[in-house]
Each structure stands twice: as structure tokens, then as C-alpha cells.
N, C-alpha and C positions, 0 to 999 in steps of 0.2 A: 756571385751570383744569390740572391736569396731565393725560400721558398719558405714551403710548411715543415717544422720538427717539431715530433710528436712528445711529450712529455708526461713522464709518470712522477708523481708527489708534486701535482702543480700545484695543492691548494695548502701546502706546507710552507717553510718558514722559507726554505731554501728554495722552492720551485716558485714563488711567487716571486722573487727575486729574480732569478733564472729566467722568468716567462717576461720579465718587463724587460730586463737585458734585452733579450729577443726581442721583441715588438720595439723596441729604439733605433736595433738596426736594418727594421722594415721586415720581418721574419711574420710568417702567420702561424698560429697555434692550435695544434692538436691536444686538445690537455684531457686527460683521462681522470674523470670524476665519480665518484663513486655514492655518498648522500649529498654532497655540498659541493654547490659550483667554486670556479675558481675566483669569484667575487668582483669579476668584471666586464662592465657593460662595454665591449668592444668588439664590433665585426670581426677583426682579425684571429679571435679569442673563439675557437670552436671544441666546444664540450664534447666531449667521447665518454656516453654513459658505459659503464662496466666495471667489470672488477679484475685483477691482478693475473687472475686466474682463469679466467676467459680469454682463451686464446682467439676465437673469432670474433670476439668484438676488442680484439687487443690489435688483431688482424684489418680489422674495416675501418679502425681508428689510425693506423699506417701508411693506410694505402695513398697514393700519392706524393708523401714526406721526403721529404731529403735529408733528415735524419734524426734518432731517438736520439732523448738524452733521459736514461734510465736514476731518477733518483731517491727511488722510496728505502727506507730505512728504518729499523725501529732501535731503541736502546734501552729497551724496558717490555721485555715478554709481558704477555696475557694469552697462557694457555687455554683459558676460558670460551675464549672470541677467537681463538685460533690464530691466536697472532704468536708465534714463537721467530725465532731467530731461521732456524732451518726453514721454516715456511714460507718467511718474510722478505730473507735473502737468498738463497741458494732457490726453493720451487719457482718463486714469483720471476727471479732472474732467468730461470728457464724458459719458463712463459713469455716472456720478452722477447727474448729469442730465436724464439719460437715463430712468434707474431712478426717479426722481422725478416727471419726468411721465409714467411708464406707472402706479405705483403714487395717483398724486393729490394727490402731498405737494406744499403749493405752498410751507412755509415752509424755508429753506436757510440756513446759515448756515456760513463758506466761510474756513478757515483761509488767510490769503497771508502774507506778508511784508514788514516793514519797506525802504522802500529801493526798492519793486517799481514798474517803472515801462514807459514803451515804449520808451527809447532806453538802460534799463541798461546797463554795461558786461561786466556778469556775466552767465551765460548763466543760472543759476540768477532770478534778479529776473525777467528776457525772460520764462521760462516761465514763472514764478508770475503777469507780467501778461496773457498768454497765456490761462489758465484764469480768471483773472478776466474777461477779457470774453467770456469763454464762461458764465460766471454772470452778468454786466449783461447779454448778450441772450439767456436764456434763459425770461423769461418769468414766472421765482419771485416770490416774496417773498423775496427776497435780503437777507442782511449781510454784508458781508467783512470781517473784522479782523486788521491786519496788526500781529502781533506786532514787537518789538525780539528779542535774542539771551533767550530764555527759561532761567532757571535755578532750581532745586531740586535737592533731595535725593537725585532719583534719577536724573536729568537724566546725560548720557554728557557735558557739559561741566564740570559740577561736581567730576562726577568723575575727571577728568582736571586742575582744580583744584587740588583736594585732592592728587592724587597729586604736582604740583610742588611745592605747596607743602611736603611731609614730602623730598622730594627722592632719591622711589620711582621716577620716571618722568624717561627721556630728557628734557631731557638734564643731567638731575639738578644740576645744581651751579648753576642760576638758570632763572627763570620766564622762557620766551622769549613774545617778539611780534614781527609785523613790521614794520618802520619801511621811510620815506622818507633816502634820500641814500647816499652812500658808502659810511659805517659804520652805516647803519640809525639815526641818531639826530635823521633830521630830522623825527619826529611821524608819528603815525598816526593816522586817524579817530575820532573818540569815538562812545559807544555808551550806550545807554541801557536796563540788564537790568532785563527783569521776569519778576516772579515767579511761578512756574506757578501757584500756587493762584489768585494775580489772574485768569491767563489764563482758568482755567476758569470765575472768575465772570463774567467776560465774557460765553462764549459762552451759560453759563445765562439770565444775563440780556438777551442777548440775543434769547432764543427769546421771552421775555416780556413784551417793550418794543417795542409796535407803531411807538415812533418812530424806531428802527432800521432800517425797510423801507428797500430803497432806498439806505443810506449806506455807506460805507467808514470805518473808525477806525481810525488807527494807535495803536500801545497801547506804553507803554513805561513803563519805574518812575518814579518821584521823582527818581531821584538821574542826573544824567549822569555819565560818567565816559573816560579813558581806558584805552587798554589795558593800559599801566604802572601806573596809579591802579588799575584793578582787582584784576589780580594783586597788589599790596599789601596793599589790605583783603584778598584771600581769604589772605595768607600769616596778617595777623595773627590775624585772629578765628579761623580752623583750627589753627593750631599757635602762636600767641602771639607772632608775634617777627615782625620782617620777612626777607625773603630777598631774593637779588640780583636785580633782575628785569633783562634785556638781549633788545636787540632785533638780531633778524634783517636784514638788508637783502632790501630785495624783490626785489632784483637777483638775490641770489645762492639767494631761493627760486625764482623763476623759472629758475634755469641747470639746478637740481638737479630742476626739472619737467621739463627739456629732455632733460635725459641720465638720468636715473633713471626705470625704471617707476613709475608711479602708483601701482600696488597697494604699490608697496614702502614709501610715502611717508607721513606723519600727517596731509596735507594736500591741498588741489589748487588748479590755476587760479583756482580762482571763490573760494574763501576766502580768497588772500592779495588777488588785487582787491577783496573786498569788506571789509576790514581797513584798506582805507587810505581808506575812505567813511565820515563819518559816517553814522551810523545811531539819530538822533534824531528826537525827535517832539515837537510840540506839543497838549498833551492837551485843550485847549480843549474840542473837539467832543465828546470821550468825557466827560467829565467832567459835562459838559452833560447829553447825555442819557443816562449812567448814572446821576449822582447819588453817584458817587467816583470817590478817584484811588489809582491803585494804588501801594506802596508802595516806595520808596526799596531800590536792591541792599545798602546796609550794612547796612538795618534788618532786612528780611528772612532775609539771609543767616545773620544773630547768630541770630536766631529759631530757624532748623532746627540750625543748629551746635551750639545750646546743650542742643538735647538727642540731638548724637552721632550725627548720621542723616550723617553725611559720613567 
């Protein structure tokens, strides 16, 4: 049975892919939009004008919907614009839950992040956990999905990787990562990048699989890599040759953060901290309930790089 699905973050990288996947399955979309639309001329996409914190507008948009997919999140805070982790992750989620209750929508699929936990070092993960706690206590038929680093041709991360691989973005001469130790050579965390199309498929599948209700799923690709390995794969696939990969010591990055205005740096404290943690997962529960395994990083990157999508 298809129907209408309310989607937050539909204008973003992940949201656009989720909407494409849902439309391909015959769903109609109610997409929350603020300043810009979802960029589609499709009668099945209904644009709901409003903000994440306008519960009345959210409620109107959710009326008649079969499910809500909540995707909104930020990786960098912009306090002057009101975009803090607390506000965008926790307060926004509470508004979504309130509106779903008002509209009588019982099904919710919520995007969290791999590494989310109560005692997390980063504020990013702690606020993601607080949002999860609200979801768990909501009384809705919820599913929480925690993706690892999401990659794809339209994503900000892969656009930066492509610029580094081509030497067109600072630091130009090498592809950087944060490393432990005096010279940054003490290693960093491992990660399990997941293709955006697989993330979108997972969210669409969750709506249709009753066995996912009340469960939390960690979601990564089939391939585990270190940051240097990820950079080398990107260089070889995107430009066909190796590039110099070098570490920036974490202590130096923290020093810069202490003395340079954060708005002038391309990274923040949480990103430095999270880069040192393993961001990997066991896919057994996901594969058991969803019936498929996400693709590995190099495999999926090659597929869209061949289409000149980077």
C-alpha cells in the first residue's frame, strides 16, 4: 500500500535521494521547504511552506500522510543564524513529534548518526542521542537509522574529496586528515562510508517493513577504511593516480580552533574529535531485517565516477 510521506530535509543531499526513491515506488511526497523548493516539477511532490519549529505548519503538512521521515541535521553550528546542535537536533525533533501526534501520523523513520550515544565525546553525537530519546519516548511507531559518513555525487563531502584529489582546494599539495601524535602519524579512526542511494533505500524500506518498528539500525557500507585509505581510493578513482596524503596533528588543529575564529576554518572541534573515533558498525541486524547489504565505498564511488558525476 502506497500513500503520502512527509519528508523533512527534502531539499538536501540525502533528502533529494530519499524523495527520488519514494517517488519510484509510487508514493506522493509532502516536502517541508523553507527558502527553496525541492527542485522538482512533479505533481506528486507537494511543497509544504514552513519551518521546523512551526508546529502548526508541520501539522497541516502531515495531515493525510502515511509516515514521516525526519532527516534534518547539521554538522557545523551557526549560532548567529540559530543553527545550533541543540536547536536543530533536539528542539526540531520535538516539534516533528508534536506535529505527528497532532496530525494522527503514527509511523516515523528518524535519521540519527553512527556513533550516537549518551556519553559521546562530541556535542554532535550527544544531541543526536537526546533526539533519539525523544523519539523512543514518543509513543509513535518509530525506526531510528544511524548512517555512517554518507557519500554520493551531490554531497558536500565528495565534492571536497574531488577538489583535493585534483589539487584545486587548500591545502592543494596534499589530501589532509587529522592524526594522533606529535606529527599526526599516530593514526586516526576507521570509518565505513555508505552510499546515499543505499541510505535512501533503507529509509523507504523501513516504512514498508513492520519488523523495523521500535528498532535502531546502524548503517554503513560493506567496506571499512582508514582516512588515508579513503583519500587514496578517491584520488585513484577520480583522477586516476595517487596523491600525497598527509596528517594534520590533532593538537595543531585544536590550537587553530582556540586562536582562529571558527567561521574562518573549514572544520570544527567536533569534527576533529569524531575523526579520531572508529565510525564502524556490525551490519548483521540490518541485513537480517532489510534483506540486503549496502555496497562498499570503492565499488559505489567507481559507479558514479564513471558517469562523470564528480
